[in-house]
C-alpha positions as CSV (number, residue, x, y, z in Angstrom):
1,M,11.7,50.5,44.6
2,L,10.0,47.3,45.1
3,K,7.6,46.6,47.5
4,S,8.6,43.9,49.9
5,F,6.9,41.5,52.7
6,N,9.2,41.1,55.7
7,G,12.0,42.8,53.8
8,R,11.8,40.7,50.8
9,P,9.7,41.2,47.5
10,S,6.5,39.6,47.2
11,L,6.1,36.9,44.2
12,A,3.5,38.6,42.6
13,T,5.7,41.9,42.6
14,V,8.5,39.9,41.1
15,L,6.4,38.3,38.2
16,K,4.6,41.7,37.5
17,A,7.9,43.4,37.3
18,S,9.6,40.5,35.2
19,T,6.6,40.5,32.9
20,V,6.6,44.3,32.3
21,A,10.6,44.4,31.8
22,G,10.1,41.1,29.5
23,I,7.4,42.9,27.2
24,A,9.6,46.1,27.4
25,A,12.8,44.3,26.0
26,A,10.4,42.6,23.3
27,V,8.8,45.6,22.2
28,L,12.3,47.7,22.4
29,A,13.9,44.8,20.2
30,T,10.8,45.1,17.6
31,G,11.6,48.8,17.5
32,V,8.0,49.4,18.4
33,P,7.3,52.1,20.8
34,L,5.6,51.3,24.2
35,E,2.9,53.6,25.1
36,I,2.1,53.9,28.9
37,T,-1.7,53.5,28.3
38,R,-1.2,50.4,26.2
39,S,-2.6,47.4,27.7
40,Y,-0.8,44.1,28.7
41,A,-2.8,42.2,26.0
42,E,-2.1,44.6,23.4
43,A,1.6,44.5,24.4
44,V,1.7,40.7,24.3
45,K,0.0,41.0,20.8
46,V,2.8,43.1,19.6
47,Q,5.3,40.7,20.3
48,A,3.7,37.5,19.8
49,P,4.7,35.7,16.5
50,A,1.8,34.5,14.0
51,V,0.2,31.5,14.9
52,P,-0.2,29.0,11.8
53,S,-3.5,28.5,10.6
54,F,-4.8,25.9,7.9
55,A,-8.3,27.6,7.6
56,N,-7.5,29.5,4.1
57,V,-6.5,26.0,2.6
58,V,-9.6,24.3,4.1
59,D,-11.8,26.9,3.0
60,A,-10.7,26.4,-0.5
61,V,-10.4,22.9,-0.9
62,S,-13.2,21.4,1.2
63,P,-16.0,22.0,-1.5
64,A,-13.8,19.4,-3.7
65,V,-13.7,16.7,-1.1
66,V,-16.7,14.2,-1.0
67,S,-17.8,11.3,0.9
68,V,-18.2,8.1,-1.0
69,R,-21.1,5.8,-0.1
70,V,-20.9,2.2,-1.5
71,E,-23.7,0.1,-2.0
72,N,-24.6,-3.4,-2.9
73,R,-27.5,-6.0,-3.1
74,V,-27.9,-8.0,0.0
75,N,-29.9,-11.0,-1.0
76,P,-32.7,-12.3,1.0
77,V,-31.8,-14.9,3.5
78,S,-32.8,-18.4,3.1
79,D,-34.8,-20.3,5.7
80,N,-31.7,-22.6,6.4
81,N,-29.2,-19.8,6.5
82,N,-28.0,-19.5,10.3
83,D,-26.8,-16.0,9.9
84,G,-28.9,-13.1,11.6
85,F,-31.8,-14.2,13.8
86,S,-35.1,-15.6,13.0
87,F,-38.7,-15.0,14.5
88,D,-41.9,-16.4,14.4
89,F,-44.8,-13.9,13.8
90,N,-47.7,-16.4,14.5
91,G,-48.4,-14.3,17.9
92,R,-46.8,-16.6,20.1
93,G,-45.8,-14.4,23.1
94,F,-45.8,-10.9,21.2
95,D,-49.4,-10.1,22.5
96,D,-47.8,-9.9,26.1
97,L,-44.8,-8.0,25.4
98,P,-45.5,-4.1,26.3
99,D,-45.3,-1.7,23.9
100,D,-42.0,-0.3,25.0
101,H,-40.3,-3.7,24.9
102,P,-36.9,-3.8,22.9
103,L,-38.1,-6.4,20.6
104,K,-41.2,-4.5,19.4
105,R,-39.2,-1.4,19.1
106,F,-36.9,-3.3,17.0
107,F,-39.7,-4.3,14.4
108,K,-41.5,-1.0,14.5
109,Q,-37.8,0.3,13.3
110,F,-38.3,-1.6,10.1
111,G,-41.9,-1.0,9.5
112,Q,-42.8,-4.5,10.7
113,D,-45.8,-5.8,12.8
114,P,-44.7,-8.6,15.1
115,N,-48.5,-9.6,15.1
116,D,-48.8,-9.6,11.3
117,Q,-52.6,-10.5,10.7
118,Q,-51.2,-13.0,7.7
119,G,-49.3,-14.8,10.2
120,H,-46.1,-14.9,8.1
121,S,-42.8,-15.7,9.5
122,R,-39.8,-13.5,8.3
123,R,-36.1,-13.7,9.0
124,F,-33.8,-10.8,9.5
125,G,-30.4,-10.9,8.5
126,Q,-27.3,-8.5,9.8
127,N,-28.5,-5.6,7.5
128,G,-32.2,-5.6,8.5
129,P,-35.3,-7.2,6.8
130,N,-34.5,-9.0,3.5
131,G,-37.0,-10.0,0.9
132,G,-38.7,-8.1,-1.8
133,P,-40.5,-8.8,-5.2
134,G,-39.1,-11.8,-6.9
135,G,-36.6,-12.5,-4.1
136,K,-34.2,-9.7,-5.2
137,G,-32.3,-8.0,-2.2
138,R,-32.3,-4.1,-2.2
139,L,-28.9,-2.1,-2.6
140,R,-27.6,-1.3,0.8
141,P,-24.5,0.6,2.1
142,V,-21.6,-2.0,2.4
143,A,-18.6,0.6,2.4
144,Q,-17.8,4.0,3.1
145,G,-14.7,6.1,2.3
146,S,-13.6,9.5,0.8
147,G,-12.8,11.0,-2.3
148,F,-12.0,14.2,-4.5
149,F,-13.0,16.1,-7.5
150,I,-10.2,16.6,-10.1
151,S,-12.1,18.2,-12.9
152,E,-14.9,20.4,-12.9
153,D,-17.2,17.9,-14.9
154,G,-17.5,15.5,-12.1
155,Y,-14.4,13.2,-12.2
156,I,-13.8,11.6,-8.7
157,V,-10.6,10.0,-7.3
158,T,-10.8,7.3,-4.4
159,N,-9.5,4.0,-3.6
160,N,-10.1,0.7,-5.2
161,H,-10.5,-0.9,-2.2
162,V,-13.3,1.5,-1.1
163,V,-15.2,0.8,-4.3
164,S,-14.2,-2.6,-5.1
165,D,-17.3,-4.5,-3.6
166,G,-19.7,-2.1,-4.9
167,Q,-22.4,-2.2,-7.4
168,A,-23.7,1.4,-7.1
169,F,-21.9,4.7,-5.8
170,V,-23.2,7.8,-4.3
171,A,-21.1,10.9,-3.8
172,V,-21.9,13.1,-1.0
173,T,-20.3,16.7,-1.2
174,N,-19.7,18.7,1.9
175,D,-23.1,20.9,1.8
176,G,-24.8,17.2,2.0
177,T,-25.7,17.2,-1.5
178,E,-26.0,13.2,-2.8
179,L,-25.2,12.3,-6.4
180,D,-25.3,8.9,-8.1
181,A,-21.7,8.0,-9.4
182,K,-20.6,5.6,-12.1
183,L,-17.5,3.6,-11.7
184,I,-15.1,4.6,-14.7
185,G,-12.3,2.5,-13.9
186,K,-10.2,0.9,-11.1
187,D,-6.4,-0.6,-10.6
188,P,-5.9,-2.8,-7.9
189,R,-2.2,-2.7,-8.3
190,T,-1.9,0.8,-7.2
191,D,-5.4,1.0,-5.4
192,L,-6.7,3.7,-7.3
193,A,-10.2,4.1,-8.6
194,V,-12.2,6.9,-10.6
195,L,-15.9,7.5,-10.3
196,K,-17.9,10.2,-12.2
197,V,-21.0,12.3,-11.4
198,D,-23.3,14.0,-13.5
199,G,-23.7,17.5,-12.3
200,K,-26.3,18.4,-15.1
201,G,-24.1,21.2,-16.4
202,K,-22.9,22.2,-12.6
203,K,-19.4,23.1,-12.3
204,F,-17.9,21.1,-9.5
205,T,-15.0,22.8,-7.5
206,Y,-11.8,20.5,-8.2
207,V,-8.2,20.2,-7.1
208,N,-5.0,19.8,-8.8
209,W,-1.9,17.6,-8.4
210,A,1.1,18.6,-6.4
211,D,4.8,18.3,-8.0
212,D,6.2,15.7,-6.2
213,N,9.9,17.2,-6.5
214,N,8.5,20.0,-4.2
215,V,7.5,17.7,-1.5
216,R,9.9,17.5,1.3
217,V,10.1,15.4,4.8
218,G,8.8,18.0,7.1
219,D,6.3,19.7,5.1
220,W,3.0,20.5,6.6
221,V,0.1,18.6,5.2
222,V,-3.6,18.4,5.8
223,A,-5.7,15.8,5.4
224,V,-9.7,16.0,4.5
225,G,-11.9,13.1,4.6
226,N,-14.8,11.1,6.2
227,P,-13.3,9.2,9.1
228,F,-15.8,6.8,10.8
229,G,-18.7,8.1,8.4
230,L,-18.9,11.3,10.7
231,G,-18.5,13.7,7.7
232,G,-16.0,16.2,6.4
233,T,-13.0,16.2,8.8
234,V,-9.8,18.1,8.8
235,T,-6.5,16.8,10.2
236,A,-3.0,18.1,9.9
237,G,0.4,16.9,10.3
238,I,3.9,17.0,8.5
239,V,5.5,14.4,5.9
240,S,7.2,11.9,8.2
241,A,9.1,9.9,5.2
242,R,9.0,9.2,1.4
243,G,9.4,6.2,-0.5
244,R,7.8,3.6,2.1
245,D,7.4,0.2,0.9
246,I,4.6,-1.4,3.0
247,G,4.5,-5.0,1.3
248,S,1.5,-4.1,-0.5
249,G,2.6,-4.6,-4.2
250,P,5.4,-4.1,-6.5
251,Y,4.4,-0.2,-7.1
252,D,4.9,0.7,-3.4
253,D,6.4,4.0,-3.0
254,Y,4.2,5.9,-0.3
255,L,4.4,9.0,1.5
256,Q,4.2,8.5,5.1
257,V,2.3,11.2,7.3
258,D,1.6,11.8,10.6
259,A,-2.0,13.6,10.3
260,A,-4.6,11.7,11.8
261,V,-6.0,9.3,9.4
262,N,-8.8,6.9,10.3
263,R,-11.1,4.3,8.7
264,G,-13.3,6.4,6.2
265,N,-10.2,8.4,5.2
266,S,-9.4,5.9,2.6
267,G,-9.7,7.5,-0.8
268,G,-9.3,11.1,0.5
269,P,-6.7,13.7,-0.3
270,T,-3.6,15.0,1.7
271,F,-2.9,18.5,0.8
272,N,0.3,20.8,0.9
273,L,-0.3,24.7,2.3
274,S,-0.9,25.8,-1.3
275,G,-4.1,23.4,-1.3
276,E,-2.6,21.1,-3.9
277,V,-2.9,17.2,-3.7
278,V,0.2,15.7,-2.6
279,G,-1.1,12.1,-1.8
280,I,-4.1,10.0,-1.5
281,N,-4.6,8.3,1.7
282,T,-4.5,4.8,1.4
283,A,-3.6,2.7,4.7
284,I,-2.7,3.4,8.3
285,F,-0.5,1.4,10.7
286,S,-2.6,0.8,13.7
287,P,-2.5,-1.8,16.4
288,S,-5.7,-0.4,17.6
289,G,-7.7,0.4,14.3
290,G,-7.3,4.0,15.0
291,S,-4.8,6.6,14.2
292,V,-1.1,6.2,16.1
293,G,0.5,8.7,13.6
294,I,1.3,6.6,10.9
295,A,-0.7,6.9,7.6
296,F,0.5,6.1,3.9
297,A,-0.6,8.2,1.0
298,I,-0.2,7.3,-2.8
299,P,2.1,10.0,-4.1
300,A,0.8,12.3,-6.8
301,S,3.2,11.4,-9.4
302,T,1.8,7.8,-9.1
303,A,-1.8,8.7,-9.0
304,K,-1.8,11.5,-11.7
305,D,-0.7,9.1,-14.4
306,V,-3.0,6.2,-13.2
307,V,-5.8,8.5,-13.0
308,A,-5.4,10.0,-16.5
309,D,-5.2,6.3,-17.7
310,L,-8.3,5.3,-15.9
311,M,-10.3,8.4,-17.2
312,K,-9.1,7.5,-20.8
313,D,-9.4,4.0,-21.2
314,G,-10.9,2.8,-17.9
315,Q,-8.1,0.5,-17.2
316,V,-4.3,1.1,-16.9
317,S,-1.8,-0.2,-19.8
318,R,1.5,-1.4,-18.5
319,G,4.7,-2.5,-19.8
320,W,5.8,-6.1,-19.3
321,L,9.1,-7.7,-18.9
322,G,7.8,-11.2,-17.7
323,V,10.5,-11.9,-15.5
324,Q,10.3,-12.8,-11.4
325,I,12.9,-10.9,-9.9
326,Q,14.1,-10.5,-5.9
327,P,16.4,-7.9,-4.4
328,V,20.3,-8.3,-4.7
329,T,21.4,-8.5,-1.0
330,K,25.0,-8.0,0.1
331,D,25.8,-11.6,0.2
332,I,24.2,-12.4,-3.1
333,A,26.1,-9.4,-4.8
334,E,29.4,-10.6,-3.1
335,S,28.7,-14.1,-4.7
336,I,28.3,-13.1,-8.1
337,G,31.1,-10.2,-8.2
338,L,28.9,-7.3,-7.9
339,S,30.8,-4.2,-6.2
340,E,27.3,-3.4,-4.2
341,P,24.1,-4.8,-3.7
342,S,21.8,-2.9,-6.1
343,G,19.8,-4.0,-9.2
344,A,17.3,-6.6,-9.7
345,L,18.2,-10.3,-9.5
346,V,16.1,-12.5,-12.4
347,V,14.7,-15.7,-10.7
348,A,13.0,-16.9,-13.6
349,P,12.0,-15.6,-17.0
350,Q,8.4,-16.6,-17.6
351,A,8.2,-18.7,-21.1
352,G,7.5,-16.7,-24.1
353,S,7.5,-13.5,-22.2
354,P,9.5,-10.4,-23.6
355,G,12.4,-10.9,-21.2
356,D,12.4,-14.7,-22.3
357,K,12.7,-13.9,-26.1
358,A,15.3,-11.4,-25.4
359,G,17.4,-13.7,-23.9
360,M,17.3,-12.9,-19.9
361,K,18.5,-15.9,-18.0
362,A,17.7,-16.7,-14.1
363,G,20.8,-15.2,-12.3
364,D,20.8,-12.4,-14.4
365,V,21.0,-9.0,-12.3
366,V,19.6,-6.0,-14.2
367,T,21.6,-2.8,-13.1
368,A,20.6,-0.5,-15.6
369,L,17.6,0.6,-17.5
370,N,17.8,2.8,-20.5
371,G,21.4,4.0,-19.0
372,E,19.7,4.9,-15.6
373,T,20.7,2.7,-12.7
374,I,18.4,0.4,-11.0
375,K,18.4,0.7,-7.1
376,D,16.5,-2.4,-6.5
377,A,13.7,-5.1,-7.7
378,R,10.8,-2.6,-6.8
379,D,12.5,0.2,-8.6
380,L,12.8,-1.8,-11.8
381,S,9.2,-3.4,-11.3
382,R,7.9,0.7,-11.0
383,R,9.9,1.8,-14.2
384,I,8.9,-0.8,-16.6
385,G,5.3,-0.6,-15.1
386,A,5.3,3.0,-16.2
387,M,6.2,2.4,-19.8
388,Q,4.0,2.0,-22.6
389,P,3.8,-1.4,-24.2
390,G,5.6,-2.0,-27.2
391,S,8.5,0.3,-26.1
392,K,12.0,-0.9,-26.7
393,V,14.1,-0.5,-23.7
394,E,18.0,-1.1,-23.3
395,L,18.8,-3.2,-20.2
396,S,22.3,-3.5,-18.6
397,V,22.6,-7.1,-17.3
398,W,25.2,-8.4,-15.1
399,R,26.0,-12.0,-16.0
400,A,29.0,-14.4,-15.5
401,G,31.1,-11.7,-13.8
402,K,30.6,-8.9,-16.6
403,A,28.0,-6.6,-18.0
404,Q,26.4,-6.9,-21.0
405,P,23.6,-5.3,-23.0
406,L,20.1,-6.5,-23.8
407,T,17.5,-4.8,-25.8
408,V,13.7,-5.7,-24.9
409,E,10.5,-5.0,-26.6
410,L,8.1,-4.8,-23.6
411,G,4.8,-6.6,-23.8
412,T,1.7,-5.5,-22.0
413,L,0.9,-6.4,-18.4
414,P,-2.0,-9.1,-18.4
415,I,-4.6,-7.9,-16.1
416,D,-4.5,-10.8,-13.6
417,Q,-0.7,-11.2,-14.2
418,K,1.2,-12.2,-11.3
419,D,4.9,-12.9,-10.7
420,A,6.3,-15.5,-13.1
421,S,6.7,-18.9,-11.1
422,A,9.7,-21.1,-12.3
423,D,7.4,-24.2,-11.4
424,D,6.8,-26.3,-14.4
425,N,5.3,-29.8,-13.7
426,S,4.9,-30.4,-17.5
427,Q,8.5,-31.0,-18.0
428,P,9.3,-34.8,-19.3
429,Q,11.1,-36.9,-16.9
430,Q,14.7,-36.6,-17.1
431,P,17.1,-39.9,-16.2
432,E,17.5,-40.5,-12.7
433,A,20.6,-38.8,-10.9
434,P,23.1,-40.6,-8.9
435,A,21.5,-42.7,-6.0
436,S,24.1,-42.2,-3.6
437,E,23.7,-39.2,-1.2
438,K,26.5,-36.9,0.0
439,A,26.7,-34.9,2.7
440,L,27.8,-31.0,2.1
441,A,28.6,-30.7,5.8
442,D,30.0,-27.2,5.5
443,L,27.0,-25.9,4.1
444,G,24.8,-27.5,6.6
445,L,22.9,-29.7,3.5
446,T,22.6,-33.3,2.8
447,V,21.2,-33.7,-0.9
448,G,20.1,-36.5,-3.0
449,P,18.4,-37.0,-6.3
450,S,15.2,-35.2,-6.9
451,D,12.0,-37.0,-8.4
452,D,11.9,-35.3,-11.7
453,G,15.8,-35.8,-12.1
454,K,16.1,-32.0,-12.3
455,G,18.7,-30.7,-9.6
456,L,19.3,-32.0,-6.3
457,A,16.7,-32.7,-3.6
458,I,17.4,-31.5,0.0
459,T,16.8,-34.3,2.0
460,D,18.2,-33.0,5.5
461,I,19.5,-29.8,6.9
462,D,21.7,-28.9,9.9
463,P,19.2,-26.2,12.0
464,N,22.5,-24.5,13.2
465,S,23.6,-24.0,9.8
466,D,23.9,-20.9,7.9
467,A,21.3,-22.5,5.3
468,A,18.8,-23.2,7.9
469,D,19.3,-19.4,8.7
470,K,18.7,-18.1,5.2
471,G,15.5,-20.2,5.3
472,I,16.3,-23.3,3.2
473,K,14.3,-26.4,4.1
474,E,14.3,-29.9,3.8
475,G,12.1,-30.9,0.7
476,E,13.3,-28.1,-1.2
477,K,15.2,-28.4,-4.3
478,I,18.7,-26.9,-5.4
479,T,18.7,-26.3,-9.0
480,S,21.9,-24.3,-9.8
481,V,24.7,-23.1,-8.2
482,N,26.4,-20.0,-9.3
483,N,23.9,-20.1,-12.4
484,Q,25.2,-23.8,-13.5
485,E,22.8,-26.6,-13.2
486,V,23.7,-29.2,-10.9
487,S,22.7,-33.0,-10.8
488,S,24.8,-34.3,-8.2
489,A,26.6,-33.4,-4.8
490,D,29.9,-33.6,-7.0
491,D,28.6,-31.0,-9.3
492,I,28.1,-28.6,-6.2
493,V,31.5,-29.1,-5.2
494,K,33.2,-28.4,-8.4
495,V,31.5,-25.2,-8.6
496,L,32.1,-24.1,-5.2
497,N,36.0,-25.1,-5.6
498,Q,36.0,-22.7,-8.5
499,A,34.4,-19.8,-6.9
500,K,36.8,-20.2,-4.5
501,K,39.8,-20.0,-7.0
502,D,38.1,-16.8,-8.3
503,G,38.4,-15.4,-4.9
504,R,34.6,-15.6,-4.0
505,T,33.7,-16.3,-0.4
506,R,30.0,-16.9,-1.2
507,A,27.9,-18.9,-3.8
508,L,24.7,-18.3,-5.1
509,F,22.3,-21.4,-4.9
510,Q,18.9,-21.2,-6.8
511,I,16.3,-22.8,-4.5
512,Q,13.2,-24.4,-5.9
513,S,10.1,-24.8,-3.8
514,S,6.2,-25.3,-4.1
515,E,6.1,-21.4,-3.6
516,G,8.4,-20.6,-6.4
517,S,12.3,-20.4,-7.0
518,R,14.6,-17.8,-5.2
519,F,18.3,-17.2,-4.8
520,V,20.1,-17.5,-1.6
521,A,23.8,-16.6,-1.2
522,L,25.9,-19.2,1.1
523,P,29.4,-19.0,2.5
524,I,32.1,-21.4,1.1
525,N,35.2,-20.5,3.2
526,G,35.2,-23.9,4.7
527,Q,34.4,-26.0,1.5
528,G,37.4,-28.0,0.4
C-alpha cells in the first residue's frame, strides 16, 4: 500500500512507484530478469538504447586530416605607402615612455628597439616589420585551411581557394608535425587542389573515397578540419540535400550538410560512418560568417576524377563543345513546341568551336547526349566536361519543331575559357534597316533599326509589360524571333502570326546586350 499524506499519496512516492513500475515493465519486455538486489542505475542501463558515437570513426580518420598553412612573400612597404603605421625612431618621446607602455611592448614583440642607436626610421605594415636584405619580403602566413591524405606517399587534397594565393605551403598533421608541401595542381572550376609532402620514406595514414550511390539524404556525416585555425576539430550532422547549385560555376553539384563547418574547414573532408570521404567542404551559407547549419561539399564522385587528373598531369583536361547555353524554362519550351522544360538551349556557338563545326545553331535545344536525356544546361556542362577531348558524341537536337541527330568531336576546354559570347564587333556594316519605327504594343516593345544593321534596337519598353517583367531593357537588341532573323517590326509580326497559326501561345525572342545573348519567351496571344 502506498504511503499517504492527508489521505493522498506523496508526489515522491508516486514518482518512485511509477519509475520502478516503468523499469520493471521495460525489463520484462526485454526478457531480462530483474533481481531485487539490482540497482536503479543498472536497471536503467539494461533498458537504455545504445547511444551513437563517432569516436571510432574519428580515431581512424584523424591522422589523415591536416591543417594547410599558406604562405606568401610580403614585400617591404615603401615610405609613401599609407598602409600600416609609421614611427620615427630618432628618440623623440620614447625615452619618456614607461617600460610597460603598449608601444614599447609592441616593438619588443618584434625584436625592435624604439631607441635604436642608429636612429633609423622603420615602417611596419599590417603583417609586422617588413624589409630585409635586398628589400625582399619574408614568407608569411596569408591563409589557412584544411586537407587530407589520399595516398600513403603524401598526396593531399584541399580547396583551390585555400592555396590560390600562396607561394609556399605547410601541412600540419594532427600530432603537430609540420611538413613542407609542394603544389601539384589546381582546378578553379571545381575548387580543388592537390599538394604533395615528402615523408622521407614515411607512410602516411590516408582515406578512401565513398561511393556516391550510397550517400543518401539523412545519412550521418562527420566533418574534420581546422576551423578558425584552432586545430583538429570534429563536428557531426547529416546530409541535408544533394545536387545543390550555389551559382559558383557550371559544375555545381554540391552535397549540403548541416555539420558545423566554419572558416578554416575549407578543403577538409566530410566522412560517412565507414570513414570514407563523401565530400570536401568548400562553402557555407552564413549571414554572420559562422556556421548556421548550411554547408556545401564537393561530392566524392566529382573530386575523385579531378584529383586523379591533377595527380597525373597537374591539370584537368575537359571536353569542350564551345557553345553558350541557358536553361529551358516552361515558357521557352512552349514557344518552341517542346513537351517539357528540359534540355539545354544553345544561345550562340563560338566561331570555330566543335559545336560550330558540327552545325549547331542558336535556338537549338540539346535534349540528349549519347542516348541519355539531358536534364538542363548544367547537366550538359558537367557531362561534356567529364569527357575526354577528341571523343565523338551523339547529340539529339530539337530544331524547327523536330528532333535531329548531330555528331560532334569534342575539343579541349581552354584553361581560361569562358562562356562563348555572341558579341562580335568586327562584323562589317550591313545596309540600314527601314527608318520608320513601329510599336509592338501587345508586347510592350518599340523597336527601330540597330546601329550595325543587324536585328532591331529596342528604343522603348512598357514598364508594365511582360517584356519588362522578363528583364528586357531599352537599348538591347532583338536579333531573332523563333530562330528567324528579323530586321524590321514587320518581320517580327510575320513570325508571330505564323506562330499563332501553329498553335503557339509564346514566341522565342533572342535578345542581345552588352553582356551577351539570351533567349526570352514572350506571350503572343494578343498579337494580330
